[in-house]
C-alpha positions as CSV (number, residue, x, y, z in Angstrom):
1,X,124.5,-200.0,46.2
2,X,125.9,-197.7,48.9
3,X,128.9,-198.9,50.9
4,X,128.0,-201.0,54.0
5,X,131.5,-201.0,55.4
6,X,135.0,-199.6,55.1
7,X,137.7,-202.0,53.9
8,X,141.4,-201.6,54.9
9,X,143.5,-201.9,51.7
10,X,146.6,-202.8,53.8
11,X,145.2,-205.8,55.8
12,X,141.7,-206.5,54.4
13,X,139.9,-205.8,57.7
14,X,136.2,-204.8,57.4
15,X,135.1,-201.9,59.6
16,X,131.6,-200.8,60.5
17,X,132.0,-197.0,60.6
18,X,134.4,-194.1,60.1
19,X,135.1,-194.1,63.8
20,X,136.3,-197.7,63.7
21,X,138.4,-196.9,60.7
22,X,140.0,-194.0,62.6
23,X,140.7,-196.3,65.6
24,X,142.1,-199.0,63.3
25,X,144.4,-196.4,61.6
26,X,145.7,-195.2,65.0
27,X,146.5,-198.8,66.1
28,X,148.0,-200.1,62.9
29,X,149.2,-196.9,61.0
30,X,147.2,-198.1,58.0
31,X,145.7,-195.4,55.9
32,X,144.3,-197.0,52.7
33,X,140.5,-197.3,53.2
34,X,137.7,-197.7,50.7
35,X,134.0,-198.3,50.7
36,X,132.8,-201.9,50.4
37,X,129.4,-203.4,49.7
38,X,130.3,-206.3,52.0
39,X,128.7,-205.9,55.4
40,X,130.5,-206.8,58.6
41,X,128.8,-209.9,60.0
42,X,126.7,-209.5,63.2
43,X,126.3,-213.1,64.5
44,X,124.6,-213.2,68.0
45,X,125.1,-216.3,70.1
46,X,121.6,-217.4,71.2
47,X,123.0,-218.9,74.4
48,X,125.0,-216.0,75.9
49,X,124.3,-213.1,73.5
50,X,128.0,-212.6,72.5
51,X,128.2,-210.8,69.1
52,X,130.7,-212.1,66.6
53,X,132.0,-210.0,63.7
54,X,133.1,-213.0,61.5
55,X,132.8,-216.7,60.9
56,X,136.2,-217.2,62.4
57,X,135.3,-215.4,65.6
58,X,132.1,-217.5,65.9
59,X,134.0,-220.7,65.4
60,X,136.4,-219.7,68.2
61,X,133.5,-218.9,70.5
62,X,132.0,-222.3,69.7
63,X,135.3,-224.0,70.5
64,X,135.7,-222.2,73.8
65,X,132.1,-222.4,75.1
66,X,130.4,-225.2,73.1
67,X,127.7,-222.8,72.0
68,X,126.7,-223.6,68.4
69,X,123.5,-221.6,67.7
70,X,124.0,-218.0,66.3
71,X,121.4,-215.5,65.0
72,X,122.5,-213.6,61.9
73,X,121.5,-210.0,62.3
74,X,123.9,-208.6,59.7
75,X,121.2,-207.2,57.5
76,X,119.4,-205.6,60.5
77,X,122.6,-203.7,61.6
78,X,123.9,-202.9,58.1
79,X,123.6,-199.2,57.3
80,X,125.2,-197.2,54.4
81,X,128.6,-195.7,55.4
82,X,128.8,-191.9,55.3
83,X,132.3,-190.5,54.8
84,X,131.2,-187.1,55.8
85,X,132.1,-185.7,59.2
86,X,129.2,-186.4,61.6
87,X,127.1,-183.4,62.3
88,X,125.9,-182.4,65.7
89,X,122.1,-182.7,65.7
90,X,120.2,-179.7,66.7
91,X,118.2,-179.9,69.9
92,X,114.7,-180.9,69.0
93,X,111.9,-178.6,70.0
94,X,109.8,-181.7,70.7
95,X,111.0,-183.6,73.8
96,X,109.4,-186.8,72.4
97,X,111.6,-186.8,69.3
98,X,114.8,-186.3,71.4
99,X,113.9,-189.3,73.5
100,X,113.3,-191.4,70.4
101,X,116.7,-190.7,69.0
102,X,118.5,-192.0,72.0
103,X,120.5,-195.2,71.4
104,X,119.8,-198.4,73.1
105,X,121.0,-198.4,76.7
106,X,124.2,-200.4,77.3
107,X,125.1,-202.1,80.6
108,X,127.8,-204.2,82.1
109,X,126.9,-207.9,81.6
110,X,126.2,-210.1,84.6
111,X,129.0,-212.7,85.3
112,X,129.7,-215.4,87.9
113,X,130.7,-213.3,91.0
114,X,132.6,-216.1,92.7
115,X,134.8,-216.7,89.7
116,X,135.2,-213.0,89.2
117,X,136.5,-212.7,92.8
118,X,139.0,-215.5,92.2
119,X,140.3,-213.8,89.1
120,X,140.7,-210.5,91.0
121,X,142.5,-212.3,93.8
122,X,144.9,-213.7,91.1
123,X,145.8,-210.1,90.1
124,X,143.5,-209.6,87.1
125,X,141.9,-206.2,86.8
126,X,138.1,-206.1,87.2
127,X,137.4,-205.0,83.6
128,X,139.7,-207.7,82.2
129,X,138.3,-210.4,84.4
130,X,134.7,-209.4,83.6
131,X,135.5,-209.4,79.8
132,X,137.1,-212.8,80.1
133,X,134.2,-214.3,82.0
134,X,131.6,-212.9,79.6
135,X,133.3,-213.9,76.4
136,X,134.2,-217.4,77.7
137,X,130.6,-218.0,78.5
138,X,130.9,-218.0,82.4
139,X,132.1,-221.6,81.9
140,X,135.0,-221.9,84.5
141,X,138.0,-220.2,86.0
142,X,140.3,-222.2,83.7
143,X,138.3,-221.1,80.6
144,X,138.5,-217.4,81.6
145,X,142.2,-217.6,82.2
146,X,142.7,-219.2,78.8
147,X,140.7,-216.5,77.2
148,X,142.9,-213.8,78.9
149,X,146.1,-215.6,77.7
150,X,144.8,-215.8,74.1
151,X,143.6,-212.1,74.0
152,X,146.1,-210.4,76.2
153,X,147.3,-208.3,73.2
154,X,143.8,-207.1,72.2
155,X,143.7,-203.3,72.4
156,X,140.3,-203.3,74.3
157,X,141.4,-206.0,76.8
158,X,141.2,-203.7,79.8
159,X,137.9,-202.0,78.8
160,X,134.7,-203.0,80.7
161,X,132.4,-204.8,78.2
162,X,129.0,-203.4,77.5
163,X,126.0,-205.2,76.1
164,X,122.4,-204.1,75.4
165,X,120.3,-204.1,78.6
166,X,117.9,-206.7,77.4
167,X,120.6,-209.2,76.3
168,X,120.2,-212.6,77.7
169,X,123.2,-213.8,79.6
170,X,123.8,-217.5,80.3
171,X,123.2,-218.3,83.9
172,X,126.4,-219.0,85.8
173,X,127.2,-222.6,86.5
174,X,127.0,-223.6,90.2
175,X,130.3,-223.7,92.0
176,X,131.8,-227.1,92.6
177,X,131.2,-228.9,95.9
178,X,134.2,-229.6,98.2
179,X,134.1,-233.3,97.1
180,X,134.0,-232.4,93.4
181,X,136.8,-229.8,93.9
182,X,138.9,-232.4,95.7
183,X,138.3,-235.0,93.0
184,X,139.2,-232.3,90.3
185,X,142.4,-231.5,92.1
186,X,143.3,-235.1,92.4
187,X,142.6,-235.6,88.7
188,X,144.9,-232.6,87.9
189,X,147.6,-233.9,90.1
190,X,147.4,-237.4,88.5
191,X,147.5,-235.8,85.1
192,X,150.6,-233.8,86.0
193,X,152.3,-236.9,87.4
194,X,151.7,-238.9,84.3
195,X,152.9,-236.1,82.1
196,X,156.1,-235.8,84.2
197,X,156.7,-239.6,84.0
198,X,156.3,-239.5,80.2
199,X,158.8,-236.6,80.0
200,X,161.3,-238.5,82.2
201,X,160.9,-241.6,80.0
202,X,161.4,-239.5,76.9
203,X,164.5,-237.9,78.5
204,X,165.9,-241.3,79.5
205,X,165.4,-242.6,75.9
206,X,167.3,-239.5,74.6
207,X,170.1,-240.1,77.1
208,X,170.3,-243.8,76.1
209,X,170.5,-242.8,72.4
210,X,173.3,-240.3,73.3
211,X,175.2,-243.0,75.1
212,X,174.9,-245.4,72.2
213,X,176.0,-242.7,69.8
214,X,179.1,-241.9,71.9
215,X,179.9,-245.6,72.1
216,X,179.7,-245.9,68.3
217,X,181.8,-242.8,67.8
218,X,184.5,-244.2,70.2
219,X,184.5,-247.6,68.4
220,X,184.8,-245.8,65.0
221,X,187.6,-243.6,66.3
222,X,189.5,-246.6,67.6
223,X,189.1,-248.5,64.3
224,X,190.4,-245.5,62.4
225,X,193.3,-245.1,64.8
226,X,194.2,-248.8,64.3
227,X,193.9,-248.5,60.5
228,X,196.1,-245.4,60.4
229,X,198.7,-247.2,62.6
230,X,198.8,-250.2,60.2
231,X,199.2,-247.8,57.2
232,X,202.0,-246.1,59.1
233,X,203.8,-249.3,59.8
234,X,203.5,-250.5,56.2
235,X,204.8,-247.2,54.9
236,X,207.7,-247.3,57.3
237,X,208.6,-250.9,56.3
238,X,208.4,-249.9,52.6
239,X,210.7,-246.9,53.2
240,X,213.2,-249.2,55.1
241,X,213.3,-251.7,52.2
242,X,213.9,-249.0,49.7
243,X,216.7,-247.5,51.9
244,X,218.3,-251.0,52.2
245,X,218.1,-251.5,48.4
246,X,219.8,-248.1,47.7
247,X,222.5,-249.0,50.2
248,X,223.2,-252.4,48.6
249,X,223.3,-250.8,45.1
250,X,225.7,-248.2,46.4
251,X,228.0,-250.8,47.9
252,X,227.9,-253.0,44.8
253,X,228.8,-250.0,42.6
254,X,231.7,-249.1,44.9
255,X,233.0,-252.7,44.7
256,X,232.9,-252.6,40.9
257,X,234.8,-249.4,40.8
258,X,237.5,-250.7,43.2
259,X,237.8,-253.9,41.1
260,X,238.2,-251.9,37.9
261,X,240.8,-249.7,39.6
262,X,242.9,-252.7,40.7
263,X,242.9,-254.2,37.1
264,X,244.0,-250.8,35.8
265,X,246.9,-250.7,38.2
266,X,248.0,-254.2,37.3
267,X,247.9,-253.4,33.6
268,X,245.1,-255.8,32.9
269,X,242.4,-255.1,30.4
270,X,239.1,-253.9,31.6
271,X,236.7,-256.8,32.3
272,X,234.3,-257.7,29.5
273,X,230.8,-257.3,30.9
274,X,229.8,-260.4,28.8
275,X,232.3,-262.6,30.6
276,X,231.4,-261.3,34.0
277,X,230.3,-263.9,36.5
278,X,226.6,-264.3,36.9
279,X,225.5,-262.7,40.1
280,X,225.2,-264.9,43.0
281,X,221.7,-266.0,43.7
282,X,220.0,-263.8,46.1
283,X,219.1,-265.7,49.2
284,X,215.7,-264.5,50.3
285,X,215.9,-263.2,53.8
286,X,213.6,-264.6,56.3
287,X,210.6,-262.5,56.6
288,X,210.5,-260.5,59.8
289,X,207.5,-259.5,61.7
290,X,206.2,-256.0,61.3
291,X,208.2,-253.5,63.4
292,X,206.5,-252.7,66.6
293,X,206.7,-249.1,67.7
294,X,207.8,-248.8,71.3
295,X,204.9,-247.9,73.5
296,X,205.1,-244.3,74.7
297,X,204.9,-243.3,78.3
298,X,201.3,-242.1,77.9
299,X,200.3,-245.4,76.3
300,X,201.9,-247.3,79.2
301,X,200.0,-245.1,81.7
302,X,196.7,-245.6,79.8
303,X,197.3,-249.4,79.7
304,X,198.1,-249.4,83.4
305,X,194.9,-247.6,84.3
306,X,192.9,-249.9,82.0
307,X,194.4,-252.9,83.9
308,X,193.6,-251.3,87.2
309,X,189.9,-250.9,86.2
310,X,189.7,-254.4,84.7
311,X,191.2,-256.0,87.9
312,X,188.6,-254.2,90.1
313,X,185.6,-253.9,87.7
314,X,183.3,-255.2,90.4
315,X,183.8,-251.9,92.4
316,X,183.5,-248.8,90.2
317,X,183.5,-246.5,93.2
318,X,186.8,-247.8,94.5
319,X,188.4,-247.5,91.0
320,X,187.2,-243.9,90.6
321,X,188.4,-243.0,94.1
322,X,191.9,-244.5,93.2
323,X,192.0,-242.4,90.0
324,X,191.1,-239.3,91.9
325,X,193.7,-240.0,94.5
326,X,196.4,-240.6,91.9
327,X,195.4,-237.3,90.2
328,X,195.8,-235.5,93.5
329,X,199.3,-236.9,94.0
330,X,200.4,-235.9,90.5
331,X,198.8,-232.5,90.8
332,X,200.5,-231.8,94.1
333,X,204.0,-232.6,92.6
334,X,203.3,-230.4,89.5
335,X,202.2,-227.4,91.7
336,X,204.9,-227.8,94.4
337,X,207.9,-229.6,92.8
338,X,210.2,-228.4,95.5
339,X,208.1,-229.7,98.4
340,X,209.5,-233.1,99.5
341,X,206.3,-234.0,101.4
342,X,204.5,-234.2,98.1
343,X,207.2,-236.3,96.5
344,X,207.4,-238.9,99.3
345,X,204.7,-241.5,100.1
346,X,204.8,-244.0,102.9
347,X,203.6,-247.3,101.5
348,X,202.4,-248.5,104.9
349,X,200.1,-245.5,105.3
350,X,196.6,-246.9,105.8
351,X,194.8,-244.2,103.7
352,X,197.2,-244.8,100.8
353,X,196.7,-248.6,101.1
354,X,192.9,-248.3,101.1
355,X,192.8,-245.9,98.1
356,X,195.8,-246.9,95.9
357,X,198.2,-249.4,97.4
358,X,195.7,-252.3,97.7
359,X,194.7,-252.0,94.1
360,X,196.8,-253.8,91.5
361,X,198.2,-251.2,89.1
362,X,198.1,-248.2,91.5
363,X,201.8,-248.3,92.6
364,X,202.9,-249.2,89.0
365,X,201.2,-246.0,87.7
366,X,203.2,-243.9,90.2
367,X,206.4,-245.7,89.2
368,X,205.6,-244.7,85.5
369,X,205.4,-241.1,86.8
370,X,208.9,-241.4,88.1
371,X,208.4,-242.5,91.8
372,X,211.0,-245.0,93.1
373,X,210.9,-247.4,96.1
374,X,213.5,-246.5,98.7
375,X,214.5,-247.5,102.2
376,X,213.7,-251.1,101.9
377,X,210.5,-250.5,99.9
378,X,209.1,-248.5,102.8
379,X,208.6,-245.3,100.8
380,X,207.8,-244.2,97.2
381,X,210.0,-241.2,96.4
382,X,210.3,-238.9,93.4
383,X,213.8,-237.2,93.3
384,X,213.7,-233.5,92.5
385,X,216.0,-233.9,89.6
386,X,213.7,-236.5,88.1
387,X,210.5,-234.4,88.2
388,X,209.4,-234.3,84.5
389,X,206.5,-231.9,84.1
390,X,205.7,-233.3,80.6
391,X,205.3,-236.8,82.0
392,X,203.3,-235.6,85.0
393,X,201.0,-233.5,82.7
394,X,200.5,-236.5,80.5
395,X,199.7,-238.6,83.6
396,X,197.1,-236.0,84.7
397,X,195.5,-236.0,81.2
398,X,195.2,-239.8,81.2
399,X,193.7,-239.8,84.7
400,X,191.2,-237.0,83.8
401,X,190.1,-238.9,80.7
402,X,189.8,-242.2,82.8
403,X,187.6,-240.4,85.3
404,X,185.3,-238.5,82.9
405,X,185.0,-241.1,80.1
406,X,182.2,-243.6,81.0
407,X,183.5,-246.1,78.4
408,X,187.2,-246.0,79.6
409,X,188.4,-249.6,80.0
410,X,185.3,-251.0,78.5
411,X,186.0,-250.8,74.8
C-alpha cells in the first residue's frame, strides 16, 4: 500500500504532505522523514465543524467546548503521498476542466462579533482573537482567553483561520443581560474572596507552625545549654579533687623525706616500714555543694531584662518601648563617649520616668552598664574613665535580642 502520510523519525509526528513536512522541518530542524501507511486522522466536530488531527486533539476540543460528536473523514481525505516535486499543471484548453480542478473555496469562519470586539479591546490581534473564538466554540470570552493562553506558542497562532465555505458554524450564544452580568461578577468576586480567605488561613497555619517550631528549638537549645553547664561543673569538680589529691600526696612525700633526713642526722636507723604507724583515719570532709560560676555581666543584664518584662507583662508595648529607650541611651554613649550629655540622665525627667524610671528594673540595667547615682540621687552619671565599650556592646546585644525575640522572658 502506498504511503498515506509522512512520519518524522525524530518526534513521531504524522504529516499529511511534503509541504507540511517541509514546514515541520523548518520549525523543529528535524530531517528524518519516511513514508507511513498510517493516515493522519480527520475528525470533524459535528457541532462547530472544527477539524481535529488526532484523538488527543478531539479530546481537548471536547473538554473546552463540551462537543462530543465527531465525523471520521480520514479515509475520504487520505491520499497517497508523492515524494516528487509538484509539477505545475499546464493550462487546460478546455475552460470546464480548469474550473473543475479548483480546490474548495476557503473563507474566514463567522464568530461572535461582540466577544471579538472585547478581545480586540484587550489587545489581542484580530486573527488571534478570531482563531481563539472559532476553536473554543464561540462559548465565552473566558474560554477564548484560556484557549489563547494554552496555544500562545503555536506557530500559526496569528494566522487567520480558514474553513470550507459550506462548513456549519455553531451559532454564537446570546450575550448576557445586565442582571446576569451583575450576578456573574458578584459570583466571581465571592469566589475570589473565599479563595483569599483560604490562602490567609493557610498562611496563618504555616506561621503558627513556624512559631511552634521556633519555640521547640529554643527549649531544646536551653536544655542542651543546661546539660553542658552541668557537665562543665562536674568536670571542674573532678579536676579540683584530683589536684587536691596530688597536693596531699606531694606534702605527705615531703614530710616522709624530712623525717628520714632528721633520723639520719641523729644517727638513728632508718624506720622500718613494717613498724610504721598506721595512717590516721581519713575524716571524710563534709560534702560541699557544686561550685557556682559567678554570673557574667551579660547574664546579669539578661536576667534584669527578664525581670523587667515579667514585672510588667500586662503591658508589652510599654516593655518594648523601655527596651528601645535603653538601647538608645547605650548606643549614644558608644557613639559619643566624650559627650557628657549622653552620659548624664536626670532621674526626675518626665520622659525618662515614663519610659524607663517608672519600670522596675530599668534603672538597675543602666547601673549594670556603669551608670552611677550622683548629687543626692538626682542624676545617673557614667564617668568617662568608666566607659567600657565591651560592656556597652554586650548590653546592646542583650537589648536587641530582647526586642526581636518574641519568646524572650517567656521560656
